[in-house]
Phi, psi and omega in degrees: 000130180268150177250149181293139179290145178294146178303141183293141174293127185252155170266117187242131173254124175255129189234129179209149181300316181204168182240038173283176184298130178172159182296314180296321180294322177296315179298316178305311180298313182296319177299318181299319181291320181289318180296329182292347176293333184238346188224169172269121188242131172244130178254141185226131172244169183284320190223125182289347182276346180284152181297139174253100183279343182235083181301147184235153173269356177275168172296128179243123179237165179228147178289319177049050172262117183303137181290132178271164179256146179074176184296315182295316181296318180292322178295320178297317177301315182299314180298318180294324177294320176300316180296322180294318178296318176304315182295321178297319179297321178290315184300319184260008178050056188289130175269327183219133173241123180246120181253148179235126179084152194302314182301320178290327178301315181299316180296319180297314182292316185282348176259009187298133172238234180274350183288160175284133181246121179238140176245124177262117186258121187259336189223160178296134173272331180288322188254004182294117182290348180272351177265087186226169175069192183296317180294322177298320178297317180297317180297312187284325187262338184240300189296304183295312179300323182282309187285323185296339178292343180279353179285152173288316175214146173246128190242089173286152185270000176215158181295325181291323175297324179301310181295324178299315181297321179292315183287317187282322186251357181066031182282152178294130180298334179294329184273346186256110188239118180285128168225116182292161170294157176245163184220137177280082189299315182292321178296319177297317180299316181295316180292331180293343181271355176296143187286156169267166173284163188304321181293319178294316180298323179298322178301312183286331179287325190264347185217147168290131185245128167266133185230147174219143182234134178157166178299136179282090187215161188302317185291340177278339170057042177295337178305322182295330180292331174296321177295323179295315179297319177301320178294319176300320178296318181294334180265011171105356180275104178258358187268323187294139177244153177243126178245130177247122176258129180123171179217168180162185188294343183272002186304307183298320179296321180293318178296320178295320180294326175301315179299316182297327181270358181074025179264125180285125184244139172248138181228143183291349186269358174238182189261009180295130179299143178279123175228167180282011190266001180268169178265319186232136182239120176261101184270355178069191178290134178235130179294334174232084179288341189293330181291336174277314183301318184297338182263359181279158176283318180214139173260137186245145169235118187250009189301150173272339176204148179216182170246285171219092196297114180293320182300325180294311181291325178294322175296320178296323177293335176282354181076038181243138175295145184237145172232126189227146167297142179271064184269162170279133353232162173118308184304317180292319178300324182281314189267335181220063189295341181273357182265159181298145181296331183268013177269133178231142184287119172267338176226167179303133182239112178279087188281180186295322187241006179172184184258126175258134184233158179298156174306139181282316178068205180211166177061224181302325179297320180292325177299329178275323186276328183302316177296326178296314177298314183299315181295319180294316180292323177299317179295320180292318179295331181275000186233083181302324181296318179295320179295319178297320179298313183288332175297317179293319179297319180298314182294325178292318183295320186290346175297337179293345184247031177290152186305316185299317181297316184287318182291334173298324178291321177294318180298321179297322181289321180297335182263009173282145178292148178287156181281000000 
């Protein structure tokens, strides 16, 4: 009896613009470490001068093509980067090149030779607020639909992104293969048990805490959560606290909005002692956010758009009940996987694995949605049994995204013949 030969060890190039803090960058790093268990992996960023927030044990190289000025200069830079990627593929005898994020996708596609080319898609192209104006129209209507067809496979991280790519770009359904992100559930659980300092622990001991983790940016819409807390205060809840983990360009606006709403804010960037007497706590970037999340009453996701939200699944791995905006894409697939992809919550939905809520929005839309969120969260905070139920459900669901299960899907794709 003959046995099947083991899959051949491949030379894999992973390509991303930079490795600063971000969800796509975290996935890139995690993929690199897991793929290196079976293959030779080279990781590539555009510029060696940018911060590397996710150090790797793999070979890390940079294109290091100086950025040009003006249209001609930028076009020259782009062409030189394509040539540099081609040279890297030859130098390392690359069998598979996997790119993450749009800029890297273009380089991967235009440098394509005999190697397998895969694109990992992390975010919605239809709902991305950064794809705007004339250039955005060119990217969405011309560049991506035309160039993405040259990939061997396109790998969106959620089922909804898959359908979007097929509908928006006219891509072949055979080429678009959903593979969710994975999470080190046991590692997250262990790290979540690390202690807080006494002042931090006092905050969580003395008050129910709503927590959210993510870059302080417009698409994450943390501003709306301040409105929700303000609504809770107006309805008599003086006990609940809001904790924000992360930093980003929206920091100053969020602090100003706290002042406008009369919410007392504590921030990690000044020297004020941390006490339980504030309303909102800005804890900044934390190397171990899980020890805070695990002690919260409810973890919140307020985003206006996502891909496959890591913060949501990481909170679930911490064994915390979650309440999420039903935004495109990802939250419904995670919390209510048996429901249709095109279903969106118009009212609070007590889903199978967590609570789905209407989009928060801004302006008049927020005036309508903030009371809905506040009332739902107030009811959840008042019901320990419901929170315990959803904490258990969350932890059970996130087991579906364990590394071994997800990487088996990637290995199957790597062994598909090139087109």
